[in-house]
C-alpha positions in Angstrom: 0.0 0.0 0.0 1.5 3.3 -1.0 2.1 6.2 1.5 -1.1 8.4 2.1 -1.6 11.6 0.1 -2.8 14.6 2.2 -5.1 17.6 1.3 -4.5 20.5 3.7 -7.5 22.9 4.1 -6.6 26.3 5.8 -9.3 28.6 4.8 -9.3 31.0 7.8 -7.2 33.8 9.4 -3.6 32.7 10.2 -4.2 29.3 8.8 -2.0 29.7 5.8 1.3 29.9 7.9 0.5 26.8 9.9 -0.5 25.0 6.8 2.9 25.6 5.2 4.5 24.4 8.4 2.6 21.1 8.2 3.2 20.8 4.5 7.0 21.1 4.8 7.1 18.6 7.7 4.8 16.1 6.0 6.7 16.4 2.7 9.8 15.7 4.6 8.2 12.5 5.9 7.8 11.5 2.2 4.1 12.3 1.8 2.5 13.8 -1.2 0.8 17.0 0.1 -1.7 19.3 -1.6 -2.1 22.7 -0.1 -5.7 23.6 -0.8 -5.9 26.3 -3.6 -2.2 26.9 -3.7 -1.8 23.6 -5.6 -4.5 24.3 -8.2 -3.8 25.3 -11.8 -6.5 27.9 -12.4 -9.8 27.7 -14.0 -12.6 25.8 -12.2 -11.4 25.9 -8.6 -14.5 24.4 -7.1 -14.3 21.3 -9.3 -10.6 21.0 -8.9 -10.7 21.1 -5.1 -13.5 18.5 -4.8 -11.6 16.1 -7.3 -8.5 16.7 -5.2 -10.1 15.5 -2.1 -11.4 12.5 -3.9 -7.9 11.6 -4.8 -6.2 11.7 -1.4 -6.5 9.4 1.6 -6.3 12.2 4.3 -7.7 15.6 4.8 -6.0 17.9 7.4 -8.1 20.8 8.4 -6.3 23.7 10.1 -8.6 24.9 12.9 -7.5 28.4 13.9 -9.5 30.5 16.3 -13.2 30.8 15.5 -12.5 28.6 12.2 -15.8 26.8 12.3 -18.0 29.9 13.2 -18.6 30.8 9.5 -19.3 27.3 8.4 -23.0 28.2 8.8 -22.8 30.7 6.0 -24.3 29.5 2.8 -21.5 28.3 0.3 -18.8 28.4 2.9 -15.8 26.5 1.3 -14.3 25.2 4.5 -17.7 23.6 5.3 -17.9 22.2 1.8 -14.5 20.7 2.0 -15.2 19.0 5.3 -18.5 17.8 4.2 -17.0 16.3 1.0 -14.3 14.5 3.0 -16.8 13.1 5.5 -19.1 11.9 2.6 -16.1 10.1 0.9 -15.0 8.6 4.3 -11.6 10.1 4.1 -9.4 10.1 7.2 -9.9 13.6 8.6 -7.4 15.2 11.0 -8.4 18.5 12.6 -5.4 20.4 13.8 -6.4 22.9 16.4 -4.5 26.0 17.6 -4.3 27.0 21.2 -7.0 29.6 20.8 -9.4 27.3 19.2 -12.6 26.2 20.8 -15.0 23.5 19.6 -18.5 24.9 19.0 -21.5 23.0 20.1 -22.4 20.2 17.5 -25.8 21.5 17.1 -24.5 24.9 15.9 -22.9 23.3 12.8 -24.4 22.4 9.5 -25.9 19.0 9.6 -23.4 17.5 7.0 -20.4 18.3 9.2 -21.9 17.8 12.5 -19.7 14.8 13.2 -16.5 16.7 12.4 -15.5 17.1 16.2 -15.4 13.4 16.7 -12.4 13.0 14.4 -8.9 12.5 15.9 -7.8 16.1 16.6 -4.2 17.1 17.1 -3.7 20.1 19.5 -0.9 22.3 17.8 1.5 24.3 20.2 4.4 26.2 18.7 6.3 25.7 22.0 5.9 21.9 21.9 5.9 21.4 18.1 9.4 19.8 18.1 8.4 17.2 20.8 5.0 16.4 19.4 6.1 15.9 15.7 6.3 12.0 16.1 2.7 12.1 17.5 1.6 14.3 14.5 3.3 12.0 11.9 1.6 9.0 13.5 -1.9 10.4 12.6 -1.3 9.7 9.0 -0.6 6.0 9.2 -3.3 4.2 7.2 -2.1 0.5 7.2 -2.8 -1.7 10.1 0.5 -3.4 9.5 2.7 -0.8 11.1 5.8 -2.7 10.3 4.9 -2.5 6.6 4.1 1.2 7.0 7.5 1.8 8.5 9.2 0.0 5.7 7.3 2.1 3.2 8.0 5.3 5.1 11.7 4.7 5.0 11.4 4.4 1.2 9.5 7.7 0.8 11.8 9.6 3.2 15.0 8.5 1.4 13.5 8.7 -2.0 13.1 12.4 -1.4 16.9 13.4 -1.7 17.1 11.4 -5.0 14.0 13.2 -6.5 15.6 16.6 -5.3 19.1 15.7 -6.8 17.8 14.7 -10.2 15.3 17.7 -10.4 18.2 20.1 -10.7 19.2 21.6 -13.9 22.2 19.3 -14.1 20.0 16.3 -13.5 22.5 14.0 -15.4 25.2 14.7 -13.0 25.6 12.9 -9.7 26.8 15.5 -7.3 28.1 13.4 -4.4 28.3 16.3 -2.0 24.8 17.5 -2.7 23.5 13.9 -2.3 25.3 13.5 1.0 23.7 16.7 2.4 20.3 15.7 1.1 20.8 12.3 2.7 21.6 13.9 6.1 18.3 16.0 5.9 16.4 12.7 5.2 17.9 10.9 8.0 17.0 13.7 10.3 13.4 13.7 9.1 13.2 9.9 9.5 14.5 10.1 13.1 12.4 13.0 14.0 9.1 11.7 12.8 9.1 8.3 14.2 9.3 6.6 17.6 12.4 4.5 18.4 10.2 1.4 17.9 9.1 2.5 14.6 12.7 3.1 13.5 13.8 -0.4 14.5 10.7 -1.8 12.9 11.5 -0.2 9.6 15.1 -1.6 9.6 13.8 -5.0 10.8 11.3 -5.2 7.9 14.0 -4.3 5.3 16.7 -6.8 6.5 14.2 -9.7 6.7 11.9 -9.0 3.7 14.2 -7.9 1.0 11.9 -8.9 -1.8 9.0 -6.9 -0.3 11.3 -3.9 0.1 12.2 -4.1 -3.5 8.5 -4.3 -4.5 7.6 -1.3 -2.4 10.6 0.6 -4.1 9.2 -0.3 -7.5 5.7 1.0 -6.5 7.1 4.2 -5.0 9.0 5.2 -8.1 6.5 4.0 -10.7 5.4 7.6 -11.5 8.9 9.2 -11.3 11.0 10.3 -14.3 13.4 7.8 -15.9 16.4 9.4 -14.4 14.8 9.3 -10.9 13.9 5.7 -11.3 17.3 4.6 -12.5 19.0 6.4 -9.6 16.5 5.2 -7.0 16.8 1.6 -8.1 20.7 1.9 -7.8 20.5 3.3 -4.4 17.8 1.2 -2.8 19.3 -1.9 -4.3 22.1 -1.7 -1.9 20.1 -0.9 1.2 19.2 -4.4 2.4 22.7 -5.7 1.8 24.3 -2.8 3.6 21.9 -3.0 6.5 22.4 -6.9 6.8 26.2 -6.3 6.8 25.7 -3.9 9.7 23.6 -6.4 11.6 25.8 -9.4 11.1 27.1 -10.9 14.4 28.0 -14.3 15.6 24.5 -15.1 16.8 23.0 -14.0 13.5 25.5 -14.4 10.6 22.8 -13.6 8.1 22.1 -10.1 9.4 18.4 -10.7 9.1 17.5 -9.4 12.6 18.1 -6.1 14.4 19.9 -6.3 17.8 17.6 -5.2 20.6 20.3 -2.8 21.8 21.0 -1.1 18.4 21.6 2.6 18.9 19.1 4.5 16.8 18.3 7.8 18.5 20.0 10.2 16.1 20.5 10.8 12.4 24.2 9.8 12.8 23.2 6.4 14.2 21.1 5.8 11.1 23.6 7.1 8.6 26.2 4.7 9.9 23.9 1.8 8.8 22.7 2.8 5.4 24.6 3.6 2.1 26.1 7.0 1.9 26.4 7.3 -1.9 25.2 5.7 -5.0 27.2 2.4 -5.9 28.8 2.1 -9.3 27.6 -1.6 -9.6 24.5 -3.5 -8.8 23.9 -7.3 -7.8 24.0 -9.4 -10.9 26.7 -7.3 -12.6 29.8 -9.0 -14.1 32.3 -6.1 -14.2 35.5 -8.2 -14.2 35.9 -9.1 -17.9 37.4 -12.5 -18.9 36.2 -14.0 -15.6 32.9 -15.8 -14.5 32.5 -13.6 -11.4 29.1 -12.2 -10.7 28.5 -9.6 -8.0 26.0 -10.9 -5.3 26.1 -8.6 -2.4 27.3 -5.0 -1.7 29.4 -5.2 1.3 30.3 -1.5 1.8 32.7 1.2 0.7 36.5 1.3 1.5 38.8 4.2 1.5 39.0 4.3 -2.4 36.2 2.3 -3.7 33.4 -0.3 -3.3 33.7 -3.9 -1.9 31.4 -6.6 -3.3 30.8 -10.3 -2.5 30.9 -12.4 -5.6 30.3 -15.9 -6.9 31.6 -18.0 -9.8 28.9 -18.6 -12.4 30.6 -21.5 -14.3 32.4 -23.0 -11.3 29.7 -23.2 -8.7 31.9 -25.5 -6.5 34.5 -22.7 -6.0 34.1 -20.6 -2.9 32.8 -17.1 -2.9 35.3 -14.2 -3.1 35.4 -10.5 -2.2 36.2 -7.9 -4.9 37.7 -4.5 -3.8 37.1 -2.0 -6.7 39.4 1.0 -6.9 37.0 3.8 -8.0 39.2 6.8 -7.0 41.0 7.7 -10.3 44.3 8.8 -8.7 44.4 5.7 -6.5 43.6 3.5 -9.5 46.4 4.9 -11.6 48.8 4.2 -8.7 47.4 0.6 -8.2 48.0 -0.2 -11.9 51.6 0.5 -11.4 51.9 -2.0 -8.6 51.7 -5.2 -10.7 55.1 -6.5 -9.8 54.7 -5.8 -6.1 51.2 -7.4 -6.0 52.6 -10.5 -7.6 55.2 -10.6 -4.7 52.4 -10.4 -2.3 50.4 -13.1 -3.9 53.5 -15.5 -4.1 54.9 -14.8 -0.6 51.8 -13.3 1.2 50.1 -16.4 2.4 49.7 -16.3 6.1 46.9 -17.9 8.2 46.3 -14.6 9.9 46.0 -12.5 6.8 43.0 -12.6 4.4 44.4 -14.0 1.2 44.8 -12.0 -1.9 43.6 -14.4 -4.7 44.0 -12.5 -7.8 44.5 -8.9 -9.3 42.3 -7.5 -12.0 44.2 -4.3 -13.0 43.3 -4.0 -16.7 39.6 -3.7 -16.0 38.0 -0.3 -15.3 37.9 0.3 -12.5 40.7 -2.1 -11.3 40.0 -4.4 -8.5 41.7 -7.0 -6.2 40.2 -10.4 -5.4 40.4 -11.7 -1.9 39.1 -14.8 -0.1 35.7 -14.4 1.5 35.5 -14.6 5.4 32.0 -14.8 6.5 32.2 -14.7 10.4 31.9 -10.9 10.9 34.7 -8.8 12.5 36.4 -8.6 15.9 34.2 -5.6 16.9 31.0 -7.6 16.5 32.5 -10.7 18.0 33.7 -8.9 21.1 30.5 -6.8 21.5 28.4 -10.1 21.6 30.5 -11.4 24.4 30.2 -8.2 26.3 26.4 -8.4 26.0 26.5 -12.1 27.1 29.0 -11.3 29.8 31.4 -13.9 28.4 34.2 -11.6 27.3 37.6 -13.2 27.1 40.0 -13.0 30.1 43.1 -10.7 30.0 45.4 -13.6 29.0 43.0 -14.6 26.2 42.9 -11.0 24.9 46.7 -10.9 25.0 46.7 -14.1 22.9 44.3 -12.5 20.3 46.5 -9.5 20.1 49.6 -11.7 19.8 48.2 -13.7 16.9 47.2 -10.4 15.1 50.7 -9.1 15.7 52.2 -12.2 14.1 50.2 -11.5 10.9 51.3 -7.9 11.0 54.9 -8.9 11.5 54.6 -11.1 8.4 53.4 -8.1 6.4 56.2 -6.0 7.7 58.7 -8.5 6.4 57.2 -7.9 2.9 57.7 -4.1 3.3 54.0 -3.5 3.9 52.7 -1.2 6.6 49.0 -1.4 7.2 48.4 1.9 9.0 44.6 1.2 9.5 44.5 -1.6 12.1 41.3 -1.6 14.1 38.7 -4.2 15.1 36.6 -3.7 12.1 39.7 -4.8 9.9 40.2 -8.1 11.8 37.8 -10.8 10.6 36.7 -13.8 12.5 36.9 -17.2 11.0 35.8 -20.6 12.5 38.3 -23.4 11.7 37.6 -27.0 11.1 38.5 -27.9 14.7 36.1 -25.4 16.1 38.6 -22.8 17.0 38.6 -19.1 16.3 41.1 -17.5 13.9 41.5 -13.9 13.5 42.5 -12.7 10.1 43.8 -9.2 9.2 42.2 -7.6 6.2 42.2 -4.4 4.2 45.8 -4.8 2.8 43.9 -3.6 -0.3 43.4 -0.6 -2.4 43.8 1.8 0.3 47.0 0.1 1.6 48.8 -1.0 -1.6 50.1 2.3 -2.6 53.7 3.4 -2.8 54.7 6.7 -1.4 54.6 8.2 -4.9 50.9 7.8 -4.8 50.9 9.3 -1.3 52.9 12.3 -2.7 50.2 12.6 -5.3 47.4 12.4 -2.9 48.7 14.1 0.2 51.9 15.9 -0.9 54.2 13.6 1.2 57.8 13.0 0.4 58.6 9.7 -1.4 59.9 6.9 0.9 61.8 3.8 0.1 60.5 1.9 -3.0 59.6 -1.2 -1.1 57.4 0.5 1.5 53.6 0.5 1.1 51.3 2.7 3.2 47.7 3.4 3.9 46.6 6.6 2.3 43.9 7.0 5.1 43.7 6.1 8.6 41.2 5.9 11.5 42.2 8.7 14.0 41.3 6.6 17.1 44.0 4.1 16.3 46.6 6.5 14.6 49.6 7.8 16.3 50.4 11.5 16.5 53.1 11.0 13.9 50.7 9.3 11.5 48.0 11.8 12.0 50.4 14.7 11.3 51.4 13.1 7.9 54.7 11.5 9.1 56.5 8.9 7.0 55.1 5.4 7.3 56.8 3.4 10.1 56.1 -0.1 11.4 55.7 1.5 14.8 52.4 3.1 13.5 50.9 -0.4 13.4 52.3 -1.2 16.9 50.5 1.8 18.3 47.2 0.8 16.7 47.7 -2.8 18.1 48.2 -1.2 21.6 45.1 0.9 21.4 43.0 -2.1 20.2 44.5 -4.3 23.1 43.7 -1.6 25.6 40.0 -1.3 24.3 39.6 -5.1 24.6 40.8 -5.1 28.1 38.5 -2.2 29.3 35.5 -3.7 27.3 35.0 -0.5 25.4 35.7 -0.3 21.6 35.4 3.4 21.6 38.0 4.2 24.2 40.9 6.4 23.2 44.6 5.7 24.1 44.8 6.3 27.9 46.6 9.3 29.4 48.2 9.7 32.8 48.7 6.7 35.1 45.3 5.9 36.7 44.5 3.5 33.8 47.1 1.1 35.0 45.5 0.7 38.4 42.1 0.2 36.6 43.7 -2.7 34.6 45.3 -4.2 37.6 41.9 -4.2 39.3 40.6 -6.2 36.2 43.3 -8.9 36.7 45.8 -7.6 34.2 49.4 -8.6 35.2 52.0 -5.9 35.6 54.1 -7.3 32.9 51.3 -7.0 30.3 50.6 -3.4 31.5 54.2 -2.5 31.0 54.3 -4.1 27.5 51.0 -2.3 26.6 52.4 1.0 27.7 55.5 0.6 25.4 53.0 0.0 22.5 51.3 3.4 23.0 54.3 5.5 23.8 53.7 9.1 22.4 57.4 9.4 21.3 57.9 7.0 18.4 61.4 6.3 19.3 60.2 4.9 22.8 57.7 2.5 21.1 58.3 -1.2 20.4 60.1 -1.4 17.2 57.8 -3.5 15.1 55.0 -6.1 15.3 57.4 -9.0 15.3 59.0 -7.8 18.5 55.5 -7.3 20.1 54.5 -10.8 19.0 57.5 -12.5 20.6 57.1 -10.6 23.8 53.4 -11.5 24.0 54.2 -15.3 23.3 56.6 -15.3 26.2 54.0 -13.7 28.5 51.2 -15.9 27.6 52.7 -19.5 27.1 50.9 -22.2 28.9 48.5 -19.9 30.6 45.7 -19.4 28.1 42.8 -21.7 27.5 41.8 -22.2 24.0 39.3 -19.7 22.7 36.4 -21.4 21.1 34.9 -20.1 17.9 31.4 -20.7 19.2 29.8 -19.0 22.1 28.8 -21.1 25.3 25.3 -22.2 25.6 23.3 -19.0 25.9 21.9 -17.9 29.3 18.2 -17.6 29.8 16.9 -15.6 26.8 16.1 -12.4 28.8 19.7 -12.0 29.8 20.5 -11.7 26.1 18.3 -8.6 25.9 20.1 -6.9 28.7 17.2 -4.8 29.9 16.2 -6.7 33.0 17.4 -8.7 36.0 16.0 -12.2 36.4 14.4 -12.8 39.9 12.8 -16.2 39.3 13.1 -18.5 36.2 10.1 -20.7 36.9 6.6 -19.6 38.0 5.9 -19.9 41.7 2.9 -22.3 41.9 1.6 -20.6 45.0 1.2 -17.4 42.9 0.5 -18.7 39.4 -2.3 -20.9 40.4 -3.6 -21.6 36.9 -1.5 -24.7 36.0 -2.0 -24.5 32.3 -0.7 -20.9 32.3 2.3 -22.1 34.4 3.1 -24.8 31.8 2.8 -22.2 29.0 5.1 -19.9 30.8 7.7 -22.7 31.2 7.3 -23.7 27.5 8.5 -20.2 26.4 11.9 -20.8 28.0 11.7 -17.2 29.4 12.2 -16.2 33.0 8.8 -15.8 34.8 9.7 -12.9 37.1 12.1 -10.0 36.3 12.9 -6.5 37.3 13.3 -3.8 34.6 16.9 -2.4 35.0 15.9 1.1 33.9 12.9 1.6 36.1 12.9 -1.1 38.9 9.4 -2.2 37.8 8.7 -5.8 38.6 7.2 -7.6 35.6 5.7 -11.1 35.1 5.6 -13.2 31.9 2.3 -13.7 30.3 2.4 -16.6 28.0 0.8 -16.9 24.5 -2.7 -18.3 24.3 -6.3 -17.9 23.4 -9.4 -16.5 25.2 -12.9 -15.2 24.7 -12.8 -11.4 24.7 -15.7 -9.3 25.6 -18.9 -10.2 27.5 -18.0 -12.6 30.4 -20.0 -15.7 31.0 -22.8 -14.9 33.5 -22.0 -11.2 33.4 -25.3 -9.4 33.6 -23.8 -6.0 33.8 -22.1 -6.0 30.5 -22.3 -2.8 28.4 -23.1 -2.8 24.7 -19.5 -2.0 23.8 -18.5 -5.2 25.5 -20.4 -7.2 22.8 -20.1 -9.3 20.8 -17.7 -11.7 22.5 -15.1 -13.2 20.1 -12.1 -15.5 20.2 -8.8 -13.8 20.4 -5.4 -15.5 19.8 -2.2 -14.0 21.1 0.9 -15.7 19.6 3.7 -14.0 21.4 4.6 -13.9 25.1 5.0 -10.4 26.8 5.9 -9.1 30.1 3.5 -7.0 32.1 4.0 -4.9 35.2 3.0 -6.9 38.4 1.5 -3.7 39.7 0.4 -0.4 38.1 3.2 2.1 37.7 3.8 4.0 41.0 4.4 7.5 41.7 8.0 6.9 42.7 8.6 5.0 39.5 7.1 7.7 37.5 9.0 10.5 39.3 12.3 8.8 39.0 12.0 8.8 35.1 10.2 12.0 34.4 11.3 14.1 37.3 7.9 15.4 38.4 4.8 13.9 39.9 1.4 14.8 38.4 -0.7 12.8 40.9 -3.4 14.4 43.0 -3.0 11.9 45.8 0.5 12.9 47.1 1.9 14.8 50.0 0.1 15.1 53.3 -2.0 13.3 54.3 -0.9 10.7 51.7 2.4 9.8 53.4 2.5 6.4 51.5 2.2 8.3 48.1 5.4 6.7 46.5 3.9 3.4 46.5 0.5 4.5 45.2 -0.2 4.3 41.6 0.5 7.4 39.5 -2.6 9.1 38.3 -3.6 12.2 36.4 -1.5 11.0 33.5 -2.7 11.2 30.0 -2.1 8.7 27.2 0.4 11.1 25.8 2.2 11.2 29.0 2.4 7.5 29.2 4.0 7.5 25.8 6.8 9.9 27.0 7.4 7.5 30.0 7.5 4.5 27.6 9.8 6.3 25.2 12.3 7.0 28.1 12.3 3.5 29.4 11.9 1.2 26.6 8.6 -0.1 27.8 5.1 0.2 26.2 1.4 0.1 27.0 -0.4 -3.3 26.6 -2.9 -3.7 23.8 -6.5 -4.0 24.9 -6.4 -7.7 24.1 -3.2 -8.3 26.0 -4.6 -6.4 29.0 -8.0 -8.4 29.0 -6.2 -11.7 28.5 -3.7 -11.0 31.3 -6.5 -9.7 33.7 -8.7 -12.7 33.2 -5.8 -15.2 33.6 -7.8 -17.9 32.2 -11.0 -17.2 34.0 -14.3 -16.4 32.2 -16.0 -14.9 35.1 -16.5 -11.1 35.5 -14.0 -10.9 38.3 -11.3 -13.2 39.5 -12.5 -13.1 43.1 -14.6 -11.2 45.6 -14.6 -7.5 44.8 -13.6 -6.4 48.3 -10.7 -8.9 48.3 -9.2 -8.1 44.9 -9.6 -4.3 44.4 -10.2 -0.7 45.5 -13.5 0.8 44.3 -16.0 3.4 45.4 -17.5 1.3 48.2 -14.2 0.7 50.0 -11.6 3.2 48.7 -12.5 6.2 50.9 -12.3 8.3 47.7 -8.6 7.9 47.2 -6.1 5.6 45.5 -4.1 3.0 47.8 -0.7 1.6 47.6 -0.3 -1.1 45.0 -0.2 -4.8 45.9 -2.5 -4.7 49.0 -5.2 -6.8 47.4 -5.1 -10.4 46.3 -3.6 -11.1 42.9 -5.1 -13.0 39.9 -4.0 -16.4 38.8 -1.1 -14.9 37.0 0.2 -13.1 40.0 -0.9 -9.6 38.7 -2.3 -7.1 41.3 -4.7 -4.3 41.0 -5.9 -5.1 37.6 -9.5 -4.3 38.7 -9.9 -1.0 40.7 -7.6 1.5 42.1 -6.9 3.2 38.8 -8.2 2.9 35.3 -5.3 1.7 33.1 -4.4 3.1 29.6 -4.2 0.6 26.7 -2.3 1.2 23.5 -5.4 0.9 21.2 -7.7 3.4 19.7 -11.2 2.8 21.1 -13.7 1.1 18.6 -16.5 -1.4 18.5 -15.7 -5.1 18.6 -16.0 -7.4 15.7 -17.6 -10.9 16.0 -14.7 -12.4 13.9 -11.9 -14.2 15.6 -8.7 -12.1 15.7 -4.9 -12.9 16.1 -2.8 -10.3 18.0 -5.4 -7.5 17.5 -4.2 -3.9 17.9 -7.5 -2.1 17.7 -8.7 0.4 15.0 -6.1 2.3 13.1 -7.3 5.8 14.2 -10.0 7.4 16.2 -10.6 10.3 18.7 -10.2 8.2 21.9 -7.9 5.6 23.5 -8.9 2.6 25.5 -9.2 2.5 29.3 -9.6 -0.8 31.2 -10.2 -2.0 34.9 -12.2 0.5 36.8 -10.9 2.8 39.6 -11.4 3.9 43.2 -14.0 6.4 42.1 -16.3 3.8 40.3 -18.7 1.2 41.8 -17.7 -2.3 42.0 -20.0 -3.0 39.0 -17.4 -1.0 36.8 -14.5 -3.2 38.1 -14.9 -6.1 35.7 -12.8 -7.9 33.1 -15.0 -6.9 30.2 -15.6 -3.2 31.2 -14.4 -0.6 28.6 -14.0 3.1 28.9 -12.3 5.6 26.6 -10.8 9.1 26.7 -9.0 11.4 24.4 -5.2 10.9 24.5 -4.7 14.2 26.2 -7.2 13.6 29.1 -5.6 13.2 32.6 -7.8 12.5 35.6 -7.1 11.5 39.1 -8.6 8.1 38.4 -6.4 7.1 35.4 -3.0 5.5 35.6 -1.3 2.7 33.6 0.5 -0.5 33.7 3.7 -1.1 31.6 4.4 -4.0 29.3 7.4 -5.2 27.2 7.9 -7.7 24.4 10.9 -10.0 25.0 
């Protein structure tokens, strides 16, 4: 389904300025926006406007002060536009200013009398930046939010391509302009979506490449041939680039997104997606006189593109990596290196160096062919062990550095200085006997350049003819001499090895080379021997003359320090701990359900079958959460419930296929204040001395979204809430009212500390009474059809509340009772309970 198109109506005083703000923002989100009469060509405006409304999916109405007062006038065009949109059943979004007041419905013309029921967005100039994601969410039209997020990604990043090829020099690919436009698109994508939606978009792309390609084809169908060709070229590389970014030992395919992936800024996103248009595409065979076909774009190096390739005619041959030298000056230098490259091929085989298999220097652009190592790099290998708390010991880390140093020493013996050693350039290979081998890579286009090329590229003085050097480097691992443009020296590589060694010891691959002397004490506290600390210090000496002479000396010294003290490092991880520990967001309190609390034996069996811990505490909030297993139940009118309201009908079967965690209690005032910094609750202070343990109340649905965004939690869906509340029981309540909840008859008109009443059969307290609890869903009527993982209507004016409160009679505290309120409503009887999907 394509992204929605939007008609903006603004026919009142001060409406035009706001309309253009919304137009600019929505177009930045990738939407097609029509700005009322501004987008008409002339002629029969009336007919054009009505046809335009017929062609869109959404109508946004800017409601400035007194905007609806003139709707009663005959022929008023704002009234006609609203009426036409209502008649066509378009999604209508009223956007109200701070001065706007809704008139009484009976004062409006009959054909727009239902306008005030639509999902309104209250615009505030002061809070516009913070409320943009909420505003953007109003225009989702597909129930499959994951699909919507994938499609939105396409629209947002299609915009810079359209802009680039709409310039007068449309045939020219301006790399700098595209980079700037890409930055703007990344900002727009991050700004207009929640963290969950951002992750969802990436997850959809890496796991559904074919659907992504189909969505791209649909999105560009009406574009110019130039835009279509450029868009296909850019988007073709997106799934492969993302998958390469997501690869790790636990998922070598890269088809899943790590739960802890940073994705809070445009910079985070830009690190994961292609930065420029690639020269090639999958299926190309650019290396003439070979049977090599490009299969996957792996990324860009210092001077060109890196592709995975397969043999078309010799399918039994292993896959290879091709590094293309696209930079023209580097390509000219590379073509002069035939003799030296042949020397590397004949003498450059070392188990710790990725093998150069062939050179293709007569093709344009020239390329080098390397063996393919598919186990990811050292950075990802180590990060996984940090997350699993199975990082190698200091002696094991010393062994890793020693093996890499041996490979570097071998290269030094051939006259090659790497000058870009870092964890990302160390690949991980699993050997036949299940051991780990670390192989140094990137002795390629960026590194195989004599200093004549450096002189051409950087103005450096020529060095000895047998020395090769990196033209670029990574500052974090580069010595002061290297960063200042000094002559290549083996001690540059020793410095980089020292920094990498230090990072592995402290468990932080972003750490800089340490300064001062405190770092030594920190390493001693981690069990690092003094002899190793002294050797490490000599690797990172600021004065080049004081540094260890070369990688061979370092490898020998490490071997003497580590012999007979290091257990073998296995290529595979040990059996994983309980699944929750892999997520890193909670502490496990109990693995198995306590039978004295989870009294429903069937639910207890389902909990155990998930393999997930039953009781955990959220690290971020301290909220205790219990596992709710998947299952089926009858949602709606309870058996024997004579008090059921009409909106609780009809009852219908619901299937929940995934387990989820739910707060054992409603979120308390103390838990809220710790995250938000203020307490909105009415029942606090004297005489409510126990207020920290009372449920937080006077919070709107919008407020709850802020809390969830800050903590990584979420609201339960209405189906999840009712399923958890019932805990396998079809009765209106899971116990006697006075024993399980606080309501009007026993509350003394106030909330009470959570957990003082009996729990249900899942161990959850206060699901009925105390405070109403917000759910994620829009409020809407039930369907009689069976549903799987329902998420409620796609839009509406109100959100769902469940459970009853201290201010309601016990008749309202029932499993099927439903209530609703607008998302910005905040009353002293409304709180919430947090959820999380493992």
